[in-house]
N, C-alpha and C positions, 0 to 999 in steps of 0.2 A: 775292451782295451786290455792289452797285455802289459803287465808291469815289468816282466822279464821274459823275453821271447823264448817259448818252448819250456819255460820253467814255472812261471806264474801267470796264467795257469799252465800246467805241464803238458807236454806231448805224451802220447802213450808210452813211448820208450823211457822218457825221463821220469814219468810217474812210477814206472816199475822200478827204476833205479832208486827213487826216493823211498819207496816202500821197502825194498831190500836193505837199504842203508839203515832205516829206522829199526829194522829187525835186530841190529847190533847195538842199539842205544844202551841196553843194560850193561854192556861191557864198559862204556864210558862212566856209568854211575858207580862202578865198582871202586872208583877212587875214594868214595865216601867211607869205605871200610878202612882206609889207610890213614885218615886224619880226623881229628875232632873239630877242625876248622869249618864252621858253617855260619857265616855272618848274617844271620837273620833270626827273628823270633827270640826265643829265650837265650840263644847263644849269639845274639847280635854283638858286634864289636864296635869300638869307637874308631872312626876313620873319617878323614876329610872327604873321602869319595862317597860316603854313605848318601843314600837317597831316602827322603822321608817315607816311612813305611807304607802309608796308604797310597801315595802317588806311585811308588815302586810296584805295589801289588797290582794296581790298575794297568800300568805299563807292561807288567809281566804277563797278565792273563788275558787282556782284551784282544791281543792279536789272534788268539785261538778261534773264537767265533767269527771274527772278521775274515780270517784267511779261509776258513771252511766255506763260508757263504760266497766269498770272492771266487774261490776255485770252482764251486758248483755253477755259479753264474757265468763265469768265463768260458766254461766248457759247454754251455748250453747251445751255442751256435754250431758246434761241430758234432754233437752227439744227440741221439734220440732222447726224448723226455724220459727222465728216470721214473721208475714205478713210484706210486704214492707211498709205499712202505719206506722207500729211501728218504723221501721228504719228511716223513714222521721221525725217522732216525736223526736226520739233520736237525729237526726242531728240538728234540730232547737234548742233543749235544749243545745247541745254542742256549737252551733253557738253563742247563747246568752252568754255563759260563757267564750268562747274565747275572746269575746269583754270585758266582765266584769272583768275577772281575769287577762288578759294579755294586751289587747290594751288600756283599760281605764287608768290604772296606768302609762303606757308609755306616753300617750297623756297628762295626767294631768301635768300642770307646777309644782304643789306642792301638797302634801297631809300631813295633820297634823298627828302627832304620834298617835298610837292606843294602848290602854292598852290591855294586854293579856286576860282580862276578856271578851272583845268583840270578840277576836279571838276564845276563847273557845266556846262562844255561837254560833258563825257562824259555827264552826266545828260540833257541835251537830245538828244544823239545816241541814247542807249540807249532813251529814252522813245519817240521817233518810230520808231526802227527796230523795237523789240520789239512795239509795238502794231501797226505796219504788217504785220510778218511774222505775228504772232499772229492778227490778223484774217483774213489770207489763208489761213493753215493751218487755221483754224477753219471756213472756208467762205464768208466774205464776198466773197472774190475769185472770178474766173471759174474754172471747172473746166478745168484744163489736163492734158495728157498728161505725166505725170512721166517723167523719164529717170534713174531711180535707178541703173540698171545702168551708165550712163555717168558720172553725176555723183558718186556715192558714192566710187568709187576716186580720183577727183581730189581730193575733199574729204579723204579719208583720207591721201593723199600729203601734202597741205598741212598737215594736223594733225600728222602725225608729224614733218614738217620743222620746224614751229613749235616743238614740244617739244625736238627735237634741238638746234636752234640756241639756244634759251633755255638749255639745259643747258650748252652751250659757254660762254655768257656767265657762267653761274653758277660754272662751274669756274674761270674767270678771276678772279672776285671772291673766291672762297674762297682761291685761291693768293695774291692780293694782300693778303688780310687776315691771312694766317698770320704769327705772330711771327717776326721775322727776315727777312721777305720784303724784297728790295731795292727800296726806294722810288724809286730813281733809275736803275733798269735801263733799257736801251734801249727795251724794249717796254712800259714803264709810264709813267703820267702821273698826278700827284696834283693834286686840285682840292679846294676847300672843300666840306665835307659838309653845309652848311646849318645846322649846330649849333655852329659856331665851331671845328670840328676839320677834319680832312682825310680824303679818300677817294682811294684809288689805283685807277686803271683799268689793265687789261692789254689790249694789242692782241689781239683775238680771232683765232684761226686754226683751220683745220679746217672740213670741210663746205663749204658755199657761201661761207663767209667768205674763201675763197681768191680769190673773184672779186667779191663784193659786201660792203659793210660793214653792211647791214641785211637779211640773208637771212631773219630771223624775220618781217620785214614782208612780204617777197616770198612766203614760205610761207603767211602768213595770207591774203594776197590769193588765192593758189591755192585755199585752203580754200573761200573764199566764191564764187569762180568755179565750183568744183565744186558748191556748194550751189545756185547760180543755175541751172546746167545741170540739176541733179536736180529742180528745181521745174518744169522745162519752159519756163523763160523768164518767170517771174512778175515783174511790175513791182516789187513790194516787194523781191524778192531782187536785182534789177538795181540798184535804188536803194542797197541795202546795199553792193554792190561799189563803186559809184561814190563813195559817201560815204566808204568805207574808204580807197580810193586817194587821194581828194582830201584827206583828213585826214592821212594818213600819209606821202605822198610829200614834202611840204615838210619834214617832220621827218627823213625819210631823207636828203634832200639836205643839210640842216643837220648831221646826224650825220656825213656824209662830210666836210664842211668841217671839223668839229671834229677828226676823226681826222687829216686831212691837215695841219692846222696844228700838231699835237702829235706826230705819229709820222712819221719819215722812211720813204720807200719805199712808201707806200700810194697814191700818186697814180694808179696803174694800176687800182685797184679801183673798181668802180662803186658808186653809192649803193644801188640796190635792183634795178634791171632791167638785167642784163648787155647791153651793146651799145647801151643807150638812155640811161639816167641812173644 
């Protein structure tokens, strides 16, 4: 069943248009360099439009795996079966988003409210990306020699790193929320929680946090570089990496600025890429 004739799933011509459009997504993200306004996470703001953090996160991220699977399934009737390597690539994409969209918000002790403008941006990203990748993996793209043996270990390294550093952040939140936790300790900082109350952050340590302040971003980039390598250099996968970095790098730099302004002694840590930013 087609949700939108010739678009969901896409016709070959429309798929090419979607892929080419997503190539320019980093241009849209450049607006982040012009403003400090980013109403989620540490910089969440109080607004009557805010959506509870965990619900917003699921709504933001769950369309990604659903759209990829829908696109591949919808194209199955008009295309030859894709090679098994493409199915493996689809599985690792879905695996990442099962963690990101469902498990992560369940495991997080708390999540700050998220403004709908962030939700809208995530929907645009996930729509373009999932349909681009889904069409390629279904067989609309050129047949490439996959490099699973090289790319999958890189992806797995990044995926484990993402979960590991997410868990370090979660441990800090749990420690900060325990009754009797010192709200004014040297390694803590309290901010409004978006509900009229307060939320305490602990300076993360351990793992790559010794050197960078957003290692979970770095590890996610490693994941998708591995995915790109595994596809054999597919354009939709390259677009994914470029859009991820362009979207998240300004956030990583803003996060470093946030930590430096509130915690002494972190000036020597990088934002996300050791030795670069």
